[in-house]
C-alpha positions in Angstrom: 84.7 77.2 89.4 87.1 77.4 86.5 90.0 75.2 85.4 93.0 77.5 85.3 96.4 76.8 83.9 99.3 79.0 84.9 102.3 79.0 82.7 105.2 79.9 85.0 106.1 78.9 88.5 107.9 81.9 89.9 106.7 84.2 92.6 104.0 85.7 90.3 102.7 82.3 89.2 102.6 80.8 92.7 101.0 83.9 94.1 98.3 83.8 91.4 97.7 80.1 92.2 97.3 81.0 95.9 94.6 83.5 95.2 92.8 81.5 92.6 92.5 78.6 95.0 91.1 81.1 97.6 88.4 81.8 95.0 87.7 78.1 94.6 89.2 77.5 91.2 91.1 74.5 90.0 94.8 75.3 89.3 97.5 73.7 87.3 101.0 75.2 87.0 103.4 74.4 84.1 107.1 75.4 84.4 110.0 74.5 82.2 112.4 74.4 85.2 112.4 72.3 88.4 111.4 75.4 90.3 114.4 75.6 92.6 116.3 78.5 91.0 115.8 81.7 89.1 114.9 85.3 89.8 112.3 84.3 92.5 115.1 82.7 94.5 118.1 85.0 94.0 116.4 88.4 94.4 117.0 90.8 97.3 113.7 89.9 99.0 112.4 93.5 99.3 108.8 94.6 99.6 109.3 98.1 98.4 106.7 100.9 98.7 109.8 103.2 98.6 110.7 102.3 95.0 108.3 104.8 93.4 110.6 105.9 90.5 110.3 103.6 87.4 113.4 102.3 85.7 112.3 104.4 82.6 113.1 107.7 84.3 114.4 110.9 82.7 118.2 110.7 82.4 118.3 106.9 82.4 119.1 106.8 78.6 122.1 109.0 79.0 123.3 107.1 82.1 122.8 103.8 80.1 124.9 105.0 77.2 127.7 106.1 79.6 127.5 102.8 81.5 127.5 100.7 78.3 131.3 101.3 78.2 131.8 100.0 81.7 131.3 96.2 82.2 131.1 96.7 85.9 128.4 99.4 85.8 125.1 99.0 87.7 123.0 99.2 84.5 124.4 97.6 81.4 122.7 97.3 78.0 124.3 95.0 75.5 123.6 96.5 72.0 122.4 93.9 69.5 120.7 93.8 66.2 117.5 92.1 67.4 114.1 93.6 66.3 112.4 92.9 69.7 115.3 94.6 71.6 115.3 97.6 69.2 111.5 98.0 69.6 111.8 97.7 73.4 114.6 100.3 73.4 112.5 102.8 71.4 109.5 102.2 73.7 111.8 102.7 76.8 113.1 106.0 75.3 109.5 107.2 74.8 108.6 106.2 78.3 111.5 108.0 80.0 109.8 111.4 80.3 108.8 113.5 83.3 105.1 113.3 82.4 105.1 109.5 82.2 107.2 109.2 85.3 104.8 111.4 87.3 101.9 109.3 86.1 103.6 106.1 87.2 104.8 107.2 90.6 101.4 106.9 92.5 100.6 103.7 90.6 103.9 102.0 91.7 103.4 103.1 95.3 99.8 102.0 95.4 100.4 98.5 94.2 103.5 98.0 96.4 101.5 99.0 99.5 98.7 96.6 98.6 101.2 93.8 98.1 103.0 94.5 101.4 99.6 94.3 103.2 98.8 91.0 101.5 102.2 89.5 102.5 101.3 90.5 106.1 97.9 88.8 105.8 99.6 85.7 104.5 102.0 85.7 107.4 99.1 86.2 109.9 97.1 83.4 108.3 98.9 80.8 110.4 99.5 78.6 107.3 103.1 79.5 106.9 106.2 80.0 109.0 108.5 82.3 106.9 110.8 85.1 107.7 109.2 88.5 107.3 110.6 91.7 108.8 109.5 95.3 108.5 112.6 97.1 109.4 112.5 99.7 106.6 115.2 100.4 104.0 118.4 102.6 104.2 119.4 104.3 101.0 123.1 104.9 101.9 125.1 107.5 100.1 128.8 108.5 100.0 128.4 111.7 98.0 126.2 114.8 98.5 125.0 114.5 94.9 123.6 111.0 95.5 122.1 112.1 98.8 120.4 115.1 97.4 119.0 113.1 94.5 117.6 110.4 96.8 116.2 113.0 99.3 114.2 114.5 96.4 112.7 111.1 95.9 112.1 110.8 99.6 110.3 114.1 99.8 108.1 113.0 97.0 107.4 109.8 98.9 106.4 111.8 101.9 103.7 113.6 99.8 102.3 110.1 99.0 102.1 109.2 102.7 105.4 107.2 103.0 107.5 107.5 106.2 110.8 109.0 105.1 113.7 110.7 107.0 117.1 111.9 106.0 119.7 110.6 108.5 123.3 111.7 109.2 126.0 109.1 109.5 125.8 109.1 113.3 122.0 108.6 113.1 122.5 105.7 110.8 124.9 104.2 113.3 122.2 104.3 116.0 120.1 102.0 113.7 123.1 99.9 112.6 125.4 99.8 115.7 127.2 96.6 114.8 128.6 97.7 111.4 131.0 100.5 110.3 129.3 102.2 107.4 131.6 104.4 105.3 128.9 106.8 104.2 127.8 110.5 104.5 124.3 109.5 105.4 121.2 107.7 104.3 117.6 108.3 103.4 115.5 105.9 105.5 112.1 104.6 104.5 110.2 103.0 107.3 107.6 101.6 104.9 109.6 98.7 103.5 109.9 95.0 104.6 112.1 92.1 103.6 112.0 88.3 103.4 114.1 85.3 102.6 112.9 84.4 99.1 114.0 80.7 98.8 112.4 79.9 102.2 109.0 81.4 101.2 109.0 79.9 97.7 109.5 76.4 99.2 106.7 76.9 101.8 104.3 78.3 99.2 105.0 75.5 96.8 104.3 72.9 99.5 101.2 74.7 100.6 99.8 74.8 97.1 100.6 71.1 96.6 98.7 70.3 99.8 95.8 72.5 98.6 95.3 70.6 95.4 97.4 72.6 92.9 98.8 70.3 90.2 102.4 71.0 89.2 104.0 70.0 85.9 107.7 70.8 86.2 110.5 70.5 83.7 107.8 70.8 81.0 107.8 73.2 78.2 104.8 74.8 76.4 105.2 74.1 72.7 101.8 75.3 71.3 98.5 76.9 72.2 95.5 75.8 70.3 92.8 78.4 69.7 89.2 78.3 68.7 86.7 81.2 68.7 89.3 83.5 70.3 89.8 81.2 73.2 92.7 78.9 74.1 91.2 75.4 74.2 94.3 73.3 74.6 97.9 73.8 75.9 100.4 71.5 74.2 103.6 70.8 76.1 106.5 68.5 75.2 104.8 65.9 77.4 101.0 66.2 77.2 97.9 68.2 76.2 96.0 70.2 78.8 92.5 71.7 78.6 91.9 75.0 80.3 89.0 77.4 80.9 91.5 80.2 81.7 95.2 80.6 80.9 97.5 82.8 82.8 100.9 83.6 81.3 103.3 84.4 84.1 106.5 83.1 82.7 108.7 86.0 83.6 111.4 86.8 81.0 110.1 83.9 78.9 106.5 85.4 78.7 107.1 87.0 75.3 108.1 83.6 73.9 104.8 82.2 75.0 102.7 85.2 73.9 104.3 85.2 70.4 102.6 81.8 69.9 99.3 83.7 70.1 100.4 86.7 68.0 100.6 88.9 71.1 103.6 91.1 71.5 104.4 92.3 75.1 107.6 94.3 74.9 109.9 92.8 77.5 113.6 92.3 77.9 115.4 90.0 80.3 117.3 92.0 83.0 119.9 89.9 84.7 120.7 90.4 88.3 123.3 88.6 90.5 123.5 87.7 94.2 126.3 86.8 96.6 125.3 85.1 99.9 127.5 85.5 103.0 126.6 82.7 105.4 128.5 84.2 108.3 127.6 86.9 110.8 128.0 90.4 109.3 126.3 92.4 112.0 123.9 93.9 109.3 120.4 94.2 110.7 118.6 96.6 108.3 118.3 96.2 104.5 120.2 98.9 102.6 120.8 100.0 99.0 124.3 101.3 98.4 123.2 104.2 96.2 126.2 105.0 94.0 126.8 101.3 93.3 123.2 100.3 93.1 123.8 97.2 95.3 121.1 95.8 97.6 122.0 94.4 101.0 119.5 92.1 102.9 119.9 90.4 106.2 118.1 87.1 105.5 117.3 84.1 107.6 120.8 82.7 108.4 122.8 84.8 105.9 123.3 88.2 104.4 122.6 88.7 100.7 124.3 91.2 98.4 122.6 91.6 95.1 122.6 94.0 92.2 123.1 95.0 88.6 120.6 95.2 85.7 122.1 93.6 82.6 119.9 93.8 79.5 121.6 91.2 77.3 119.1 88.6 76.2 118.0 85.3 77.8 121.0 83.5 79.2 122.4 82.5 82.6 126.0 83.3 82.0 127.8 84.6 85.1 129.9 87.7 84.4 132.7 87.6 87.0 133.4 91.3 86.5 129.8 92.3 87.5 129.8 89.9 90.5 133.1 91.3 91.6 131.7 94.8 91.4 129.0 93.8 93.9 131.6 92.4 96.3 133.8 95.4 95.9 130.9 97.8 96.6 129.9 95.9 99.7 133.3 96.1 101.3 133.7 99.7 100.3 130.5 100.7 102.2 130.8 98.3 105.1 134.3 98.7 106.5 135.7 95.5 107.9 133.3 93.3 105.9 135.0 90.4 104.2 133.5 88.5 101.2 135.5 85.3 100.6 136.4 84.2 97.1 134.4 81.0 97.6 131.3 83.1 98.2 132.0 85.2 95.0 132.5 81.9 93.1 129.1 80.7 94.4 127.2 83.7 92.9 124.0 83.0 91.1 121.9 85.0 88.7 118.3 85.5 87.7 116.4 87.1 84.8 113.8 89.7 85.6 111.2 90.7 82.9 111.5 94.4 82.2 108.8 96.4 80.5 109.6 99.6 78.7 107.7 101.9 81.1 108.5 100.4 84.4 104.9 99.1 85.0 104.0 95.4 84.9 101.5 93.8 82.6 98.5 92.6 84.6 95.1 91.6 83.3 93.3 90.2 80.3 94.5 90.7 76.7 91.8 92.0 74.4 92.8 89.5 71.7 91.6 86.4 73.5 88.6 85.8 75.8 90.4 83.5 78.4 94.0 84.8 78.5 95.5 86.9 81.3 99.1 88.1 81.4 101.1 88.7 84.6 104.6 89.7 83.7 107.0 92.6 83.2 107.6 93.4 86.9 111.4 94.1 86.5 113.0 94.6 89.9 109.7 94.6 91.8 108.6 91.1 91.0 109.1 89.8 94.5 107.5 92.9 96.0 104.4 92.7 93.7 103.8 88.9 93.8 100.7 88.8 96.1 99.2 92.0 94.6 99.5 90.6 91.1 98.1 87.2 92.1 95.1 88.7 93.8 94.4 91.1 90.9 94.5 88.3 88.4 92.3 86.1 90.6 89.8 88.9 90.8 89.7 89.3 87.1 89.2 85.6 86.5 86.5 85.5 89.2 84.7 88.5 87.6 85.1 90.6 90.7 85.8 94.2 91.1 89.6 94.5 91.2 91.4 95.9 94.3 93.1 98.4 92.0 92.1 100.0 88.7 94.1 98.0 86.1 94.0 100.2 82.9 97.6 101.4 83.5 98.8 97.8 83.6 96.9 96.6 80.6 98.9 94.1 78.5 97.8 95.7 75.3 98.8 99.2 76.2 100.7 101.3 73.6 104.1 102.8 74.1 
């Protein structure tokens, strides 16, 4: 049994604690927040084997440059003279090739499928009572161009064993009879599932507390003391903690922690927004509105509209233009849908840690004997929570990992 300290209490940190406890280890979690908000609470709640294309895909650079001049665009990069941002941008550019995308596709699919199965196992365990539906995902399109582009992805998904069909507007209506979708059609993936993130986070937190996990919330890591290539002590603003193993799972703040160790993991914070509509919308199946890049999720008691990827540093400023773009897209695709101004005003945001190549960092760093990193999941953080947690627990327990981890290595070169 090892004494493990996890820095970060989002979905990745809590999932890691869950599987470490299953292996019999002692676990302490440190988080600088009160663990009631952030990306793990405001995301779309998707478990997405369908999302096989990494963000760093061919053509994304040119799209990003075009979208930089539109403050309401789905993907916005705020240019700034920051060395970490410039290095990340260069690594992103080098990663956005057909060869690297093709290498990433089966890796992304494989880890997503593993994570979906683990979520299902957690649900079946009887220890929780959370919302989990496997209704698939509709990729709705208004234009032939967007439909053809998504169908190419869908056909690639079929070669990997995913269930994918291209539906006409009338066929979509059969699946979604209670809404009036203004679309040409949709590519439907039956592989995907969805949840209500805040509900699950609260239940998992309570479960871990009852299982003996120690939480230190609203506590910031200030220093990490090292001896013989091992972290011996974690110094926070309130106390010193001794650890056999340290897991850095601090999301967009992970690079700030790893810098204290002289480790650079290229990561940028990608801000996303959500609007909750706590009224009946008639929406039953999760959808992505392709041209607008807006995610729609029927959650437990409300419908969530989420979207945008805004690379602009670590901040929680709400950009009303970008929130308004989500609301506008929702009402443009779902005819008759109303989103009230009060719901728009109540929008929240979260920061997702984005790696340059679209793959997360999972595993031990070579620079220290007792440090694991679990970060960089971008828009798939919720989807990949259990898989990441199980893989890290297997590494720390010296077990054969469920997946080969070399592609996710924290020290990989770009």
